[in-house]
PDB file of N, CA, C and O in Angstrom:
ATOM      1  N   LYS A   1      76.107 308.499 302.275  1.00  0.00           N
ATOM      2  CA  LYS A   1      76.502 309.847 302.463  1.00  0.00           C
ATOM      3  C   LYS A   1      77.790 310.227 301.864  1.00  0.00           C
ATOM      4  O   LYS A   1      78.680 309.377 301.828  1.00  0.00           O
ATOM      5  N   VAL A   2      77.988 311.368 301.404  1.00  0.00           N
ATOM      6  CA  VAL A   2      79.325 311.750 300.898  1.00  0.00           C
ATOM      7  C   VAL A   2      80.144 312.375 302.080  1.00  0.00           C
ATOM      8  O   VAL A   2      79.647 313.275 302.757  1.00  0.00           O
ATOM      9  N   ASN A   3      81.305 311.929 302.304  1.00  0.00           N
ATOM     10  CA  ASN A   3      82.139 312.511 303.354  1.00  0.00           C
ATOM     11  C   ASN A   3      83.347 313.246 302.712  1.00  0.00           C
ATOM     12  O   ASN A   3      84.236 312.582 302.178  1.00  0.00           O
ATOM     13  N   PRO A   4      83.396 314.560 302.750  1.00  0.00           N
ATOM     14  CA  PRO A   4      84.479 315.269 302.133  1.00  0.00           C
ATOM     15  C   PRO A   4      85.889 315.109 302.761  1.00  0.00           C
ATOM     16  O   PRO A   4      86.904 315.474 302.169  1.00  0.00           O
ATOM     17  N   GLN A   5      85.896 314.510 304.070  1.00  0.00           N
ATOM     18  CA  GLN A   5      87.099 314.262 304.776  1.00  0.00           C
ATOM     19  C   GLN A   5      87.827 312.995 304.224  1.00  0.00           C
ATOM     20  O   GLN A   5      89.012 312.825 304.510  1.00  0.00           O
ATOM     21  N   ILE A   6      87.168 312.120 303.457  1.00  0.00           N
ATOM     22  CA  ILE A   6      87.736 310.849 303.022  1.00  0.00           C
ATOM     23  C   ILE A   6      88.504 311.120 301.670  1.00  0.00           C
ATOM     24  O   ILE A   6      88.061 311.752 300.711  1.00  0.00           O
ATOM     25  N   GLN A   7      89.710 310.535 301.774  1.00  0.00           N
ATOM     26  CA  GLN A   7      90.547 310.597 300.450  1.00  0.00           C
ATOM     27  C   GLN A   7      90.710 309.241 299.942  1.00  0.00           C
ATOM     28  O   GLN A   7      90.952 308.299 300.697  1.00  0.00           O
ATOM     29  N   LEU A   8      90.578 309.113 298.623  1.00  0.00           N
ATOM     30  CA  LEU A   8      90.788 307.805 297.887  1.00  0.00           C
ATOM     31  C   LEU A   8      92.185 307.620 297.612  1.00  0.00           C
ATOM     32  O   LEU A   8      92.747 308.441 296.888  1.00  0.00           O
ATOM     33  N   LEU A   9      92.812 306.663 298.089  1.00  0.00           N
ATOM     34  CA  LEU A   9      94.220 306.311 297.867  1.00  0.00           C
ATOM     35  C   LEU A   9      94.273 304.996 297.035  1.00  0.00           C
ATOM     36  O   LEU A   9      93.828 303.955 297.520  1.00  0.00           O
ATOM     37  N   LYS A  10      94.792 305.032 295.835  1.00  0.00           N
ATOM     38  CA  LYS A  10      94.914 303.808 295.077  1.00  0.00           C
ATOM     39  C   LYS A  10      96.091 302.957 295.484  1.00  0.00           C
ATOM     40  O   LYS A  10      97.130 303.519 295.830  1.00  0.00           O
ATOM     41  N   CYS A  11      96.007 301.718 295.469  1.00  0.00           N
ATOM     42  CA  CYS A  11      97.036 300.752 295.908  1.00  0.00           C
ATOM     43  C   CYS A  11      98.108 300.809 294.736  1.00  0.00           C
ATOM     44  O   CYS A  11      97.804 300.487 293.587  1.00  0.00           O
ATOM     45  N   VAL A  12      99.328 301.221 295.080  1.00  0.00           N
ATOM     46  CA  VAL A  12     100.363 301.249 294.085  1.00  0.00           C
ATOM     47  C   VAL A  12     100.647 299.868 293.450  1.00  0.00           C
ATOM     48  O   VAL A  12     100.782 299.707 292.238  1.00  0.00           O
ATOM     49  N   CYS A  13     100.726 298.880 294.383  1.00  0.00           N
ATOM     50  CA  CYS A  13     101.067 297.459 293.958  1.00  0.00           C
ATOM     51  C   CYS A  13     100.032 296.985 292.964  1.00  0.00           C
ATOM     52  O   CYS A  13     100.368 296.362 291.958  1.00  0.00           O
ATOM     53  N   HIS A  14      98.686 297.298 293.262  1.00  0.00           N
ATOM     54  CA  HIS A  14      97.612 296.835 292.375  1.00  0.00           C
ATOM     55  C   HIS A  14      97.735 297.625 291.054  1.00  0.00           C
ATOM     56  O   HIS A  14      97.507 297.000 290.018  1.00  0.00           O
ATOM     57  N   SER A  15      98.036 298.800 290.984  1.00  0.00           N
ATOM     58  CA  SER A  15      98.225 299.521 289.784  1.00  0.00           C
ATOM     59  C   SER A  15      99.285 299.021 288.901  1.00  0.00           C
ATOM     60  O   SER A  15      99.117 298.963 287.683  1.00  0.00           O
ATOM     61  N   ILE A  16     100.489 298.621 289.541  1.00  0.00           N
ATOM     62  CA  ILE A  16     101.565 298.124 288.823  1.00  0.00           C
ATOM     63  C   ILE A  16     101.136 296.786 288.275  1.00  0.00           C
ATOM     64  O   ILE A  16     101.409 296.495 287.110  1.00  0.00           O
ATOM     65  N   GLN A  17     100.455 295.930 289.088  1.00  0.00           N
ATOM     66  CA  GLN A  17     100.006 294.637 288.521  1.00  0.00           C
ATOM     67  C   GLN A  17      99.239 294.709 287.387  1.00  0.00           C
ATOM     68  O   GLN A  17      99.380 293.911 286.460  1.00  0.00           O
ATOM     69  N   LEU A  18      98.238 295.823 287.384  1.00  0.00           N
ATOM     70  CA  LEU A  18      97.336 296.016 286.283  1.00  0.00           C
ATOM     71  C   LEU A  18      98.199 296.394 285.033  1.00  0.00           C
ATOM     72  O   LEU A  18      97.934 295.895 283.940  1.00  0.00           O
ATOM     73  N   CYS A  19      99.174 297.229 285.187  1.00  0.00           N
ATOM     74  CA  CYS A  19     100.042 297.709 284.065  1.00  0.00           C
ATOM     75  C   CYS A  19     100.799 296.429 283.559  1.00  0.00           C
ATOM     76  O   CYS A  19     100.826 296.222 282.346  1.00  0.00           O
ATOM     77  N   VAL A  20     101.382 295.607 284.375  1.00  0.00           N
ATOM     78  CA  VAL A  20     102.064 294.404 283.869  1.00  0.00           C
ATOM     79  C   VAL A  20     101.148 293.450 283.136  1.00  0.00           C
ATOM     80  O   VAL A  20     101.467 292.933 282.065  1.00  0.00           O
ATOM     81  N   SER A  21      99.947 293.227 283.779  1.00  0.00           N
ATOM     82  CA  SER A  21      98.992 292.406 283.005  1.00  0.00           C
ATOM     83  C   SER A  21      98.682 292.885 281.619  1.00  0.00           C
ATOM     84  O   SER A  21      98.645 292.120 280.656  1.00  0.00           O
ATOM     85  N   ARG A  22      98.448 294.253 281.541  1.00  0.00           N
ATOM     86  CA  ARG A  22      98.165 294.814 280.149  1.00  0.00           C
ATOM     87  C   ARG A  22      99.421 294.640 279.282  1.00  0.00           C
ATOM     88  O   ARG A  22      99.270 294.404 278.083  1.00  0.00           O
ATOM     89  N   ALA A  23     100.582 294.735 279.781  1.00  0.00           N
ATOM     90  CA  ALA A  23     101.842 294.550 278.962  1.00  0.00           C
ATOM     91  C   ALA A  23     101.890 293.163 278.478  1.00  0.00           C
ATOM     92  O   ALA A  23     102.074 292.939 277.281  1.00  0.00           O
ATOM     93  N   VAL A  24     101.727 292.158 279.392  1.00  0.00           N
ATOM     94  CA  VAL A  24     101.737 290.832 279.056  1.00  0.00           C
ATOM     95  C   VAL A  24     100.814 290.447 277.983  1.00  0.00           C
ATOM     96  O   VAL A  24     101.165 289.574 277.190  1.00  0.00           O
ATOM     97  N   GLU A  25      99.537 291.078 277.870  1.00  0.00           N
ATOM     98  CA  GLU A  25      98.533 290.846 276.888  1.00  0.00           C
ATOM     99  C   GLU A  25      99.156 291.250 275.483  1.00  0.00           C
ATOM    100  O   GLU A  25      98.689 290.722 274.474  1.00  0.00           O
ATOM    101  N   THR A  26     100.107 292.090 275.389  1.00  0.00           N
ATOM    102  CA  THR A  26     100.740 292.445 274.106  1.00  0.00           C
ATOM    103  C   THR A  26     101.756 291.402 273.528  1.00  0.00           C
ATOM    104  O   THR A  26     102.143 291.464 272.361  1.00  0.00           O
ATOM    105  N   LEU A  27     102.150 290.472 274.382  1.00  0.00           N
ATOM    106  CA  LEU A  27     103.096 289.501 274.039  1.00  0.00           C
ATOM    107  C   LEU A  27     102.384 288.296 273.445  1.00  0.00           C
ATOM    108  O   LEU A  27     101.200 288.103 273.721  1.00  0.00           O
ATOM    109  N   PRO A  28     103.100 287.421 272.585  1.00  0.00           N
ATOM    110  CA  PRO A  28     102.436 286.234 272.108  1.00  0.00           C
ATOM    111  C   PRO A  28     101.926 285.365 273.244  1.00  0.00           C
ATOM    112  O   PRO A  28     102.623 285.289 274.256  1.00  0.00           O
ATOM    113  N   ARG A  29     100.822 284.727 273.179  1.00  0.00           N
ATOM    114  CA  ARG A  29     100.244 283.939 274.246  1.00  0.00           C
ATOM    115  C   ARG A  29     101.177 282.722 274.482  1.00  0.00           C
ATOM    116  O   ARG A  29     101.265 282.277 275.626  1.00  0.00           O
ATOM    117  N   ASN A  30     101.864 282.170 273.490  1.00  0.00           N
ATOM    118  CA  ASN A  30     102.659 281.090 273.727  1.00  0.00           C
ATOM    119  C   ASN A  30     103.870 281.385 274.592  1.00  0.00           C
ATOM    120  O   ASN A  30     104.421 280.452 275.175  1.00  0.00           O
ATOM    121  N   LEU A  31     104.322 282.645 274.711  1.00  0.00           N
ATOM    122  CA  LEU A  31     105.399 283.024 275.482  1.00  0.00           C
ATOM    123  C   LEU A  31     104.970 282.938 277.010  1.00  0.00           C
ATOM    124  O   LEU A  31     105.694 282.376 277.831  1.00  0.00           O
ATOM    125  N   GLU A  32     103.847 283.479 277.327  1.00  0.00           N
ATOM    126  CA  GLU A  32     103.249 283.425 278.659  1.00  0.00           C
ATOM    127  C   GLU A  32     103.121 281.922 279.016  1.00  0.00           C
ATOM    128  O   GLU A  32     103.501 281.520 280.115  1.00  0.00           O
ATOM    129  N   TYR A  33     102.610 281.130 278.128  1.00  0.00           N
ATOM    130  CA  TYR A  33     102.442 279.735 278.471  1.00  0.00           C
ATOM    131  C   TYR A  33     103.745 279.019 278.782  1.00  0.00           C
ATOM    132  O   TYR A  33     103.852 278.198 279.693  1.00  0.00           O
ATOM    133  N   LEU A  34     104.739 279.386 277.957  1.00  0.00           N
ATOM    134  CA  LEU A  34     106.064 278.814 278.162  1.00  0.00           C
ATOM    135  C   LEU A  34     106.686 279.198 279.527  1.00  0.00           C
ATOM    136  O   LEU A  34     107.334 278.395 280.198  1.00  0.00           O
ATOM    137  N   VAL A  35     106.457 280.420 279.877  1.00  0.00           N
ATOM    138  CA  VAL A  35     106.957 280.912 281.237  1.00  0.00           C
ATOM    139  C   VAL A  35     106.263 280.165 282.334  1.00  0.00           C
ATOM    140  O   VAL A  35     106.878 279.634 283.259  1.00  0.00           O
ATOM    141  N   ALA A  36     104.911 280.143 282.194  1.00  0.00           N
ATOM    142  CA  ALA A  36     104.041 279.413 283.240  1.00  0.00           C
ATOM    143  C   ALA A  36     104.274 277.985 283.425  1.00  0.00           C
ATOM    144  O   ALA A  36     104.189 277.473 284.541  1.00  0.00           O
ATOM    145  N   HIS A  37     104.573 277.300 282.343  1.00  0.00           N
ATOM    146  CA  HIS A  37     104.623 275.846 282.368  1.00  0.00           C
ATOM    147  C   HIS A  37     106.054 275.259 282.463  1.00  0.00           C
ATOM    148  O   HIS A  37     106.242 274.051 282.602  1.00  0.00           O
ATOM    149  N   SER A  38     107.059 276.172 282.380  1.00  0.00           N
ATOM    150  CA  SER A  38     108.473 275.698 282.477  1.00  0.00           C
ATOM    151  C   SER A  38     108.743 275.083 283.847  1.00  0.00           C
ATOM    152  O   SER A  38     109.451 274.082 283.949  1.00  0.00           O
ATOM    153  N   TYR A  39     108.215 275.641 284.835  1.00  0.00           N
ATOM    154  CA  TYR A  39     108.309 275.147 286.292  1.00  0.00           C
ATOM    155  C   TYR A  39     107.855 273.720 286.320  1.00  0.00           C
ATOM    156  O   TYR A  39     108.627 272.839 286.698  1.00  0.00           O
ATOM    157  N   SER A  40     106.536 273.438 285.903  1.00  0.00           N
ATOM    158  CA  SER A  40     105.978 272.136 286.079  1.00  0.00           C
ATOM    159  C   SER A  40     106.673 271.147 285.083  1.00  0.00           C
ATOM    160  O   SER A  40     106.731 269.943 285.336  1.00  0.00           O
ATOM    161  N   TRP A  41     107.170 271.660 284.009  1.00  0.00           N
ATOM    162  CA  TRP A  41     107.865 270.665 283.070  1.00  0.00           C
ATOM    163  C   TRP A  41     109.025 269.936 283.799  1.00  0.00           C
ATOM    164  O   TRP A  41     109.205 268.722 283.709  1.00  0.00           O
ATOM    165  N   PHE A  42     109.790 270.772 284.524  1.00  0.00           N
ATOM    166  CA  PHE A  42     110.986 270.229 285.193  1.00  0.00           C
ATOM    167  C   PHE A  42     110.669 269.663 286.614  1.00  0.00           C
ATOM    168  O   PHE A  42     111.258 268.671 287.041  1.00  0.00           O
ATOM    169  N   SER A  43     109.747 270.308 287.307  1.00  0.00           N
ATOM    170  CA  SER A  43     109.470 269.914 288.629  1.00  0.00           C
ATOM    171  C   SER A  43     108.776 268.611 288.793  1.00  0.00           C
ATOM    172  O   SER A  43     108.769 268.064 289.897  1.00  0.00           O
ATOM    173  N   HIS A  44     108.194 268.083 287.768  1.00  0.00           N
ATOM    174  CA  HIS A  44     107.470 266.779 287.780  1.00  0.00           C
ATOM    175  C   HIS A  44     108.257 265.643 287.215  1.00  0.00           C
ATOM    176  O   HIS A  44     107.753 264.532 287.047  1.00  0.00           O
ATOM    177  N   SER A  45     109.562 265.945 286.907  1.00  0.00           N
ATOM    178  CA  SER A  45     110.365 264.897 286.258  1.00  0.00           C
ATOM    179  C   SER A  45     111.821 264.984 286.794  1.00  0.00           C
ATOM    180  O   SER A  45     112.481 266.006 286.610  1.00  0.00           O
ATOM    181  N   ALA A  46     112.289 263.975 287.416  1.00  0.00           N
ATOM    182  CA  ALA A  46     113.615 263.894 287.824  1.00  0.00           C
ATOM    183  C   ALA A  46     114.553 263.770 286.709  1.00  0.00           C
ATOM    184  O   ALA A  46     115.639 264.350 286.735  1.00  0.00           O
ATOM    185  N   VAL A  47     114.170 263.018 285.704  1.00  0.00           N
ATOM    186  CA  VAL A  47     115.011 262.831 284.444  1.00  0.00           C
ATOM    187  C   VAL A  47     115.270 264.198 283.728  1.00  0.00           C
ATOM    188  O   VAL A  47     116.387 264.524 283.326  1.00  0.00           O
ATOM    189  N   ARG A  48     114.163 264.959 283.604  1.00  0.00           N
ATOM    190  CA  ARG A  48     114.281 266.288 282.958  1.00  0.00           C
ATOM    191  C   ARG A  48     115.194 267.134 283.748  1.00  0.00           C
ATOM    192  O   ARG A  48     116.039 267.815 283.167  1.00  0.00           O
ATOM    193  N   ARG A  49     115.082 267.138 285.032  1.00  0.00           N
ATOM    194  CA  ARG A  49     115.920 268.010 285.852  1.00  0.00           C
ATOM    195  C   ARG A  49     117.453 267.611 285.797  1.00  0.00           C
ATOM    196  O   ARG A  49     118.350 268.453 285.825  1.00  0.00           O
ATOM    197  N   ARG A  50     117.665 266.247 285.715  1.00  0.00           N
ATOM    198  CA  ARG A  50     118.966 265.723 285.529  1.00  0.00           C
ATOM    199  C   ARG A  50     119.615 266.178 284.258  1.00  0.00           C
ATOM    200  O   ARG A  50     120.756 266.634 284.182  1.00  0.00           O
ATOM    201  N   GLU A  51     118.747 266.003 283.234  1.00  0.00           N
ATOM    202  CA  GLU A  51     119.280 266.398 281.855  1.00  0.00           C
ATOM    203  C   GLU A  51     119.580 267.904 281.816  1.00  0.00           C
ATOM    204  O   GLU A  51     120.606 268.326 281.283  1.00  0.00           O
ATOM    205  N   TYR A  52     118.693 268.684 282.375  1.00  0.00           N
ATOM    206  CA  TYR A  52     118.800 270.081 282.359  1.00  0.00           C
ATOM    207  C   TYR A  52     120.081 270.462 283.070  1.00  0.00           C
ATOM    208  O   TYR A  52     120.849 271.274 282.554  1.00  0.00           O
ATOM    209  N   ALA A  53     120.352 269.856 284.329  1.00  0.00           N
ATOM    210  CA  ALA A  53     121.551 270.156 285.024  1.00  0.00           C
ATOM    211  C   ALA A  53     122.799 269.822 284.372  1.00  0.00           C
ATOM    212  O   ALA A  53     123.826 270.478 284.548  1.00  0.00           O
ATOM    213  N   LYS A  54     122.709 268.666 283.514  1.00  0.00           N
ATOM    214  CA  LYS A  54     123.823 268.304 282.661  1.00  0.00           C
ATOM    215  C   LYS A  54     124.123 269.331 281.632  1.00  0.00           C
ATOM    216  O   LYS A  54     125.285 269.717 281.504  1.00  0.00           O
ATOM    217  N   VAL A  55     123.192 269.794 280.904  1.00  0.00           N
ATOM    218  CA  VAL A  55     123.402 270.751 279.948  1.00  0.00           C
ATOM    219  C   VAL A  55     123.880 272.158 280.510  1.00  0.00           C
ATOM    220  O   VAL A  55     124.743 272.875 280.004  1.00  0.00           O
ATOM    221  N   TYR A  56     123.164 272.398 281.624  1.00  0.00           N
ATOM    222  CA  TYR A  56     123.545 273.692 282.346  1.00  0.00           C
ATOM    223  C   TYR A  56     125.042 273.598 282.690  1.00  0.00           C
ATOM    224  O   TYR A  56     125.796 274.542 282.457  1.00  0.00           O
ATOM    225  N   GLY A  57     125.470 272.433 283.256  1.00  0.00           N
ATOM    226  CA  GLY A  57     126.925 272.213 283.651  1.00  0.00           C
ATOM    227  C   GLY A  57     127.836 272.325 282.516  1.00  0.00           C
ATOM    228  O   GLY A  57     128.956 272.798 282.707  1.00  0.00           O
ATOM    229  N   LEU A  58     127.445 271.911 281.266  1.00  0.00           N
ATOM    230  CA  LEU A  58     128.319 272.083 280.101  1.00  0.00           C
ATOM    231  C   LEU A  58     128.436 273.599 279.700  1.00  0.00           C
ATOM    232  O   LEU A  58     129.510 274.049 279.300  1.00  0.00           O
ATOM    233  N   ILE A  59     127.349 274.346 279.812  1.00  0.00           N
ATOM    234  CA  ILE A  59     127.366 275.772 279.455  1.00  0.00           C
ATOM    235  C   ILE A  59     128.140 276.568 280.599  1.00  0.00           C
ATOM    236  O   ILE A  59     128.972 277.425 280.300  1.00  0.00           O
ATOM    237  N   ASN A  60     127.846 276.265 281.860  1.00  0.00           N
ATOM    238  CA  ASN A  60     128.308 276.933 282.948  1.00  0.00           C
ATOM    239  C   ASN A  60     129.175 276.059 283.913  1.00  0.00           C
ATOM    240  O   ASN A  60     128.741 275.791 285.033  1.00  0.00           O
ATOM    241  N   PRO A  61     130.328 275.636 283.514  1.00  0.00           N
ATOM    242  CA  PRO A  61     131.118 274.712 284.229  1.00  0.00           C
ATOM    243  C   PRO A  61     131.207 275.118 285.851  1.00  0.00           C
ATOM    244  O   PRO A  61     131.455 276.262 286.233  1.00  0.00           O
ATOM    245  N   GLY A  62     130.990 274.117 286.632  1.00  0.00           N
ATOM    246  CA  GLY A  62     131.163 274.437 288.128  1.00  0.00           C
ATOM    247  C   GLY A  62     129.987 275.013 288.742  1.00  0.00           C
ATOM    248  O   GLY A  62     129.991 275.139 289.967  1.00  0.00           O
ATOM    249  N   GLU A  63     128.932 275.399 288.038  1.00  0.00           N
ATOM    250  CA  GLU A  63     127.792 276.085 288.607  1.00  0.00           C
ATOM    251  C   GLU A  63     126.583 275.068 288.648  1.00  0.00           C
ATOM    252  O   GLU A  63     126.453 274.209 287.777  1.00  0.00           O
ATOM    253  N   THR A  64     125.764 275.199 289.637  1.00  0.00           N
ATOM    254  CA  THR A  64     124.516 274.332 289.745  1.00  0.00           C
ATOM    255  C   THR A  64     123.392 275.206 289.341  1.00  0.00           C
ATOM    256  O   THR A  64     123.331 276.342 289.812  1.00  0.00           O
ATOM    257  N   PRO A  65     122.466 274.765 288.483  1.00  0.00           N
ATOM    258  CA  PRO A  65     121.357 275.483 288.134  1.00  0.00           C
ATOM    259  C   PRO A  65     120.358 275.747 289.305  1.00  0.00           C
ATOM    260  O   PRO A  65     120.180 274.863 290.143  1.00  0.00           O
ATOM    261  N   LEU A  66     119.739 276.874 289.377  1.00  0.00           N
ATOM    262  CA  LEU A  66     118.674 277.180 290.388  1.00  0.00           C
ATOM    263  C   LEU A  66     117.351 276.580 289.834  1.00  0.00           C
ATOM    264  O   LEU A  66     117.142 276.488 288.624  1.00  0.00           O
ATOM    265  N   MET A  67     116.518 276.197 290.735  1.00  0.00           N
ATOM    266  CA  MET A  67     115.249 275.831 290.522  1.00  0.00           C
ATOM    267  C   MET A  67     114.448 276.887 289.802  1.00  0.00           C
ATOM    268  O   MET A  67     114.608 278.062 290.131  1.00  0.00           O
ATOM    269  N   LEU A  68     113.562 276.551 288.805  1.00  0.00           N
ATOM    270  CA  LEU A  68     112.816 277.626 288.240  1.00  0.00           C
ATOM    271  C   LEU A  68     111.657 278.024 289.241  1.00  0.00           C
ATOM    272  O   LEU A  68     111.318 277.301 290.177  1.00  0.00           O
ATOM    273  N   VAL A  69     111.128 279.156 288.970  1.00  0.00           N
ATOM    274  CA  VAL A  69     110.029 279.751 290.010  1.00  0.00           C
ATOM    275  C   VAL A  69     108.700 279.383 289.381  1.00  0.00           C
ATOM    276  O   VAL A  69     108.507 279.451 288.167  1.00  0.00           O
ATOM    277  N   GLN A  70     107.809 278.998 290.244  1.00  0.00           N
ATOM    278  CA  GLN A  70     106.395 278.775 289.756  1.00  0.00           C
ATOM    279  C   GLN A  70     105.658 280.078 289.692  1.00  0.00           C
ATOM    280  O   GLN A  70     105.754 280.934 290.571  1.00  0.00           O
ATOM    281  N   MET A  71     104.913 280.195 288.608  1.00  0.00           N
ATOM    282  CA  MET A  71     104.148 281.386 288.410  1.00  0.00           C
ATOM    283  C   MET A  71     102.795 281.227 289.131  1.00  0.00           C
ATOM    284  O   MET A  71     102.141 280.190 289.020  1.00  0.00           O
ATOM    285  N   SER A  72     102.418 282.202 289.820  1.00  0.00           N
ATOM    286  CA  SER A  72     101.212 282.219 290.588  1.00  0.00           C
ATOM    287  C   SER A  72     100.133 283.083 290.028  1.00  0.00           C
ATOM    288  O   SER A  72     100.408 284.204 289.601  1.00  0.00           O
ATOM    289  N   SER A  73      98.901 282.605 290.009  1.00  0.00           N
ATOM    290  CA  SER A  73      97.813 283.482 289.435  1.00  0.00           C
ATOM    291  C   SER A  73      97.310 284.455 290.580  1.00  0.00           C
ATOM    292  O   SER A  73      96.593 285.420 290.315  1.00  0.00           O
ATOM    293  N   THR A  74      97.712 284.161 291.834  1.00  0.00           N
ATOM    294  CA  THR A  74      97.233 284.976 292.882  1.00  0.00           C
ATOM    295  C   THR A  74      98.278 286.006 293.513  1.00  0.00           C
ATOM    296  O   THR A  74      97.945 286.972 294.200  1.00  0.00           O
ATOM    297  N   ARG A  75      99.585 285.662 293.181  1.00  0.00           N
ATOM    298  CA  ARG A  75     100.673 286.532 293.689  1.00  0.00           C
ATOM    299  C   ARG A  75     100.983 287.516 292.696  1.00  0.00           C
ATOM    300  O   ARG A  75     101.398 287.168 291.590  1.00  0.00           O
ATOM    301  N   TRP A  76     100.799 288.834 293.031  1.00  0.00           N
ATOM    302  CA  TRP A  76     101.042 289.877 292.062  1.00  0.00           C
ATOM    303  C   TRP A  76     102.514 289.896 291.630  1.00  0.00           C
ATOM    304  O   TRP A  76     103.425 289.724 292.440  1.00  0.00           O
ATOM    305  N   LEU A  77     102.710 290.113 290.313  1.00  0.00           N
ATOM    306  CA  LEU A  77     103.986 290.241 289.717  1.00  0.00           C
ATOM    307  C   LEU A  77     104.893 289.022 289.779  1.00  0.00           C
ATOM    308  O   LEU A  77     106.114 289.104 289.653  1.00  0.00           O
ATOM    309  N   SER A  78     104.179 287.801 289.995  1.00  0.00           N
ATOM    310  CA  SER A  78     105.025 286.686 290.003  1.00  0.00           C
ATOM    311  C   SER A  78     105.657 286.313 288.654  1.00  0.00           C
ATOM    312  O   SER A  78     106.598 285.521 288.615  1.00  0.00           O
ATOM    313  N   ILE A  79     105.158 286.866 287.572  1.00  0.00           N
ATOM    314  CA  ILE A  79     105.779 286.613 286.304  1.00  0.00           C
ATOM    315  C   ILE A  79     107.182 287.155 286.167  1.00  0.00           C
ATOM    316  O   ILE A  79     108.031 286.694 285.403  1.00  0.00           O
ATOM    317  N   HIS A  80     107.348 288.238 287.030  1.00  0.00           N
ATOM    318  CA  HIS A  80     108.794 288.898 286.977  1.00  0.00           C
ATOM    319  C   HIS A  80     109.767 287.859 287.530  1.00  0.00           C
ATOM    320  O   HIS A  80     110.838 287.637 286.965  1.00  0.00           O
ATOM    321  N   ASP A  81     109.375 287.211 288.662  1.00  0.00           N
ATOM    322  CA  ASP A  81     110.279 286.350 289.328  1.00  0.00           C
ATOM    323  C   ASP A  81     110.655 285.093 288.255  1.00  0.00           C
ATOM    324  O   ASP A  81     111.791 284.655 288.075  1.00  0.00           O
ATOM    325  N   CYS A  82     109.618 284.698 287.693  1.00  0.00           N
ATOM    326  CA  CYS A  82     109.721 283.579 286.726  1.00  0.00           C
ATOM    327  C   CYS A  82     110.646 283.889 285.570  1.00  0.00           C
ATOM    328  O   CYS A  82     111.529 283.102 285.227  1.00  0.00           O
ATOM    329  N   CYS A  83     110.427 285.061 284.971  1.00  0.00           N
ATOM    330  CA  CYS A  83     111.177 285.427 283.847  1.00  0.00           C
ATOM    331  C   CYS A  83     112.577 285.814 284.319  1.00  0.00           C
ATOM    332  O   CYS A  83     113.538 285.524 283.606  1.00  0.00           O
ATOM    333  N   ALA A  84     112.736 286.403 285.389  1.00  0.00           N
ATOM    334  CA  ALA A  84     114.166 286.722 285.847  1.00  0.00           C
ATOM    335  C   ALA A  84     114.999 285.476 286.100  1.00  0.00           C
ATOM    336  O   ALA A  84     116.185 285.449 285.771  1.00  0.00           O
ATOM    337  N   ARG A  85     114.352 284.369 286.722  1.00  0.00           N
ATOM    338  CA  ARG A  85     115.085 283.164 286.921  1.00  0.00           C
ATOM    339  C   ARG A  85     115.413 282.538 285.597  1.00  0.00           C
ATOM    340  O   ARG A  85     116.533 282.067 285.403  1.00  0.00           O
ATOM    341  N   ILE A  86     114.452 282.516 284.657  1.00  0.00           N
ATOM    342  CA  ILE A  86     114.727 281.812 283.376  1.00  0.00           C
ATOM    343  C   ILE A  86     115.871 282.605 282.606  1.00  0.00           C
ATOM    344  O   ILE A  86     116.734 281.979 281.990  1.00  0.00           O
ATOM    345  N   LEU A  87     115.863 283.931 282.650  1.00  0.00           N
ATOM    346  CA  LEU A  87     116.931 284.687 282.025  1.00  0.00           C
ATOM    347  C   LEU A  87     118.171 284.520 282.767  1.00  0.00           C
ATOM    348  O   LEU A  87     119.216 284.464 282.118  1.00  0.00           O
ATOM    349  N   SER A  88     118.206 284.428 284.087  1.00  0.00           N
ATOM    350  CA  SER A  88     119.516 284.280 284.781  1.00  0.00           C
ATOM    351  C   SER A  88     120.101 282.858 284.437  1.00  0.00           C
ATOM    352  O   SER A  88     121.316 282.659 284.459  1.00  0.00           O
ATOM    353  N   GLN A  89     119.270 281.964 284.147  1.00  0.00           N
ATOM    354  CA  GLN A  89     119.782 280.583 283.771  1.00  0.00           C
ATOM    355  C   GLN A  89     120.360 280.490 282.405  1.00  0.00           C
ATOM    356  O   GLN A  89     121.157 279.608 282.085  1.00  0.00           O
ATOM    357  N   SER A  90     119.915 281.470 281.572  1.00  0.00           N
ATOM    358  CA  SER A  90     120.362 281.295 280.164  1.00  0.00           C
ATOM    359  C   SER A  90     121.513 282.191 279.815  1.00  0.00           C
ATOM    360  O   SER A  90     121.993 282.174 278.681  1.00  0.00           O
ATOM    361  N   GLN A  91     121.980 283.000 280.798  1.00  0.00           N
ATOM    362  CA  GLN A  91     123.127 283.956 280.533  1.00  0.00           C
ATOM    363  C   GLN A  91     124.383 283.421 281.033  1.00  0.00           C
ATOM    364  O   GLN A  91     125.424 284.065 280.905  1.00  0.00           O
TER     365      GLN A  91
END
């Protein structure tokens, strides 16, 4: 039955996630791969983390690098957190 009293409200978060997903599709695939796998590249190797901390310390004396953020396929907009952390570490 059709109920004229019901109003359809779209989820703003879902709409934004769909927009971001479409926008990411316009980027080169290797860029998304790089963002998605940067976390595991460092999280699975103490040697790589140590080397990264050394290089980071040379570029930013006295500062400790923050851990990279893992991208999630189920958490909406997680690519933003990953990109923001990577960019903050490179500035």
